[in-house]
C-alpha positions, 0 to 999 in steps of 0.5 A: 717528269723528272723533277716532279718524281724527285719531289714526290720522293722528297715528299715521301722521305719527309713523311718517313722521317716525321713518322719515325720522329714520332716512333722515337718520341713514343718509345722515349715518353714516360708512360703513366702507371695507368697507361702501362696498365693497358700495355702489361701483359704477364712475362711468359717467363714468369707464368712458365717457371711454376717453381721459384727459390727465395733467400729471405735473409739478413742480419735478423738471422744472426740471433739463433732465438727470438723469431722473425721480427728480432729487431722489434721485438728485442726491445719489449719485454712484453710482445702482447700477441706477437707470440713468435718473438716472446724470446727475443728481449731475454735471448737478446739481454743474455747473449748481447747485452742490455738494448740500451747499451748494445742495440740492434745496430750492433746486431748488424754488425755481428753478422759476417756471412762468413760461408756464403757462395752464391755461386754454389747456391744458385747452382744448386737451386737451379739443379733442384728445378728453380726456375727464377731466384729472388734475394731480400733486399731489406726488411722492416728493419730498413738495412739494405742488403745492396751497396746503397749510395743513399743509406749508409746502413747497408751490407758493404758498410756494416757487418759482411762489408759485402754487396749481397744483393749483387753476388746474388745477381751476378750469379743467378744470371750466370747460372740462367735464372731470372732474379729477383729482388724483395722490399719491406721495409716501408713500415718501418717508423712504427715498426722501430717505436719499440727501440725508443723505449726503455724497460718497465721494471727491473735493475735498467728500468727507465733507461733508455733503449739505444733509438735515443743515440746519437751519431755523436754517441758513436765517436770512439766506437765501431759505428763512429761516422754513422747516425742511428737516426737514419736506422731507427728514425727520429724519436716520435716526439721529433717527427714532423710531416717533413721529416716523413717526407723525407722518409719516403723520398729517400726510400725512392731513391734506394729503390729506384737504385736497387732496380736499375744497378742490378739486372732485376726481372722481379720487384716483390714488396711486403704489403697489400698496396704500393709502398708509401702509396704513390711513392711506391707507384713511382718505383714500379712505374719507372721500372716498368718504363724502363723495361719497355725501353729496354726490350719493347715490352714490359718483360719484368714483373712487380709482385705484391699482395694487391688483390685488384692490381691487374698490371701487378702479379699477386702474391699469397703469403704461406698459402695458396687459393681457393680456386683457378685465378684467371691470371697468374700469381704466386705463393709463397712459403717457408719452413718455419720462421721467414728468417732462419731460428732453431728454436722453431720447429719445421713445419713443412716436409718434402711431401707438404711442399710438393702438395703445395706446388701442385695445388698452386700449379693447378689454380694458374700460381707459381710456388716460391719456396724461401730457403732459410739460410743460416747466419753464415749463408750456408742452408740448414742441413735438415732444410737442405734433405727437404730440398733434395727430395723436393728437387729429385721430384720435380726434375722427375716430373718436370714436363708436368710443371713448366709452362702448364696450364690450368684445366677446367677444374683444378681437381677431383675427389676434393677433400675425399678423406673426410668422407663418411659412408652413408648407406651406399653413398660416400658423402663429405663430413661437412662439419670436419670439412668446415673446422679444417678450412677454419684452421687452415691458414690460405689452403697451406698444407704443412706436417699437421695436415691431414693426408689427402685421400687416396683418389683426390687429384689436380689437374694442368694441361701442356699442349694436348696433353692432360697431367693427373696428380694423384696427390697421395697414391696408393697401389690400386683403383681410383675413380675420377668422375671429371673424365667420364665420357658424360661429365661435363668437363670431358666428353673425348675418349682417352686413348692412352695413360702412362706415368711419368718417370718411367713411361709406363703404360696404365691400365684404366676403364672410362665409362659414362660416370667415370674413369677408373685409373689403376695405380701401380704399386711400383713407382718412381718416386714415393710422393705423388704420382703423375699421369700423362692423360691423351686424348682428352684435349 
């Protein structure tokens, strides 16, 4: 009997070891993107964050003028319909010299980031309510803002002589925020073609720009040992399929290093699909597999403009959504140009950014606001003033922002500022609405946007509480039909309403037709007013 028991135990141990072995094997096995898709669920930290900050910052900030594609447009006497770059060529010639002699490679070396204090910046970003932060790792200019061992044109070797990404990563983690990096350089081969041109008229007519320079041309100069062909690419006539393949393979090496050398929670890429298609998918697959092995789940996110890729977070550049999206998404916003330029007027105020944040949250989205750092690494005073006001509002109303979820509908009294009286009925001026929609970029609010109607509202929920945002409040009563007792969205009796920020009880009346809400004259903030509605959920 004893022998039999020992034998049984031995068999059980073997079975257990076998299962453990299989479990370990399954965890070590690299999953395909399609297999990872089955396991992906948007991490709670991202879905609940609702507000993040981006520093879209690099060497193209160094020139004060010339638009956000300075590195390309400085080689174009005529920018065609890319009007934002009109000033780049004349500004470059006047400030630095002709691009046949002083090209973008030289602009890179003039960028010093001399006043960059990442600890101070991240402390500030956290204090104004951001829950995650992202730094630009490279732009279309291909220059890496990190300590890349696979690409010599980087911020450690040239310009600031600092690991920009590394410094921001340490400071971000120090204050307890999630950390992201953005990549934009998969279009560089076409984007850089103007660097291989020449002036079409004038005293430098026909003189090749510095895209044609070689490594040997740098002997005795500041860039000795660096190869311009690695930055700009080969001249078009020398490019081969094998060379292009090498570019893509180098992209993979650089970006695998980027998301492994640093503690990255979010990898953002600029395009409507994976960078270089399967090459980009390889990096994203590796990123998710590493997270799965480390945490036992995919607790990181890949963010892009992909519409039909459920294992990534969809990003909407400079805009929002039409309706509530079932999956969390992100909208990105900037003050004027993505890189700071003092020639460009500011398109936003604290009011418009707050309106965008509310609208995105009500549709299950996060707002990522770009803070356009100046070349030295500091925030422009006029931008900081706006961010201070934004932060004050976010902190005041934080309970209605973080971890909020959309309600059955995102808002009520939509476009009420376009309402015209027709007899006793208020109707929307459809012609004016269509015109506004045509002129608006993805529902973006800017200083040029008409003010919201005083009764237009947005909704979010958290737990058993409904939060109601009055977008453009004025003292007096507003009517909210969707909260009437006979509304198809609600049949519950409201028990109480209070204002966020001061907790004061709010007078209201709920009829079958609508909720009549009294917006008080005294409010804790001059921007959107937030009300806590109990009893509906």
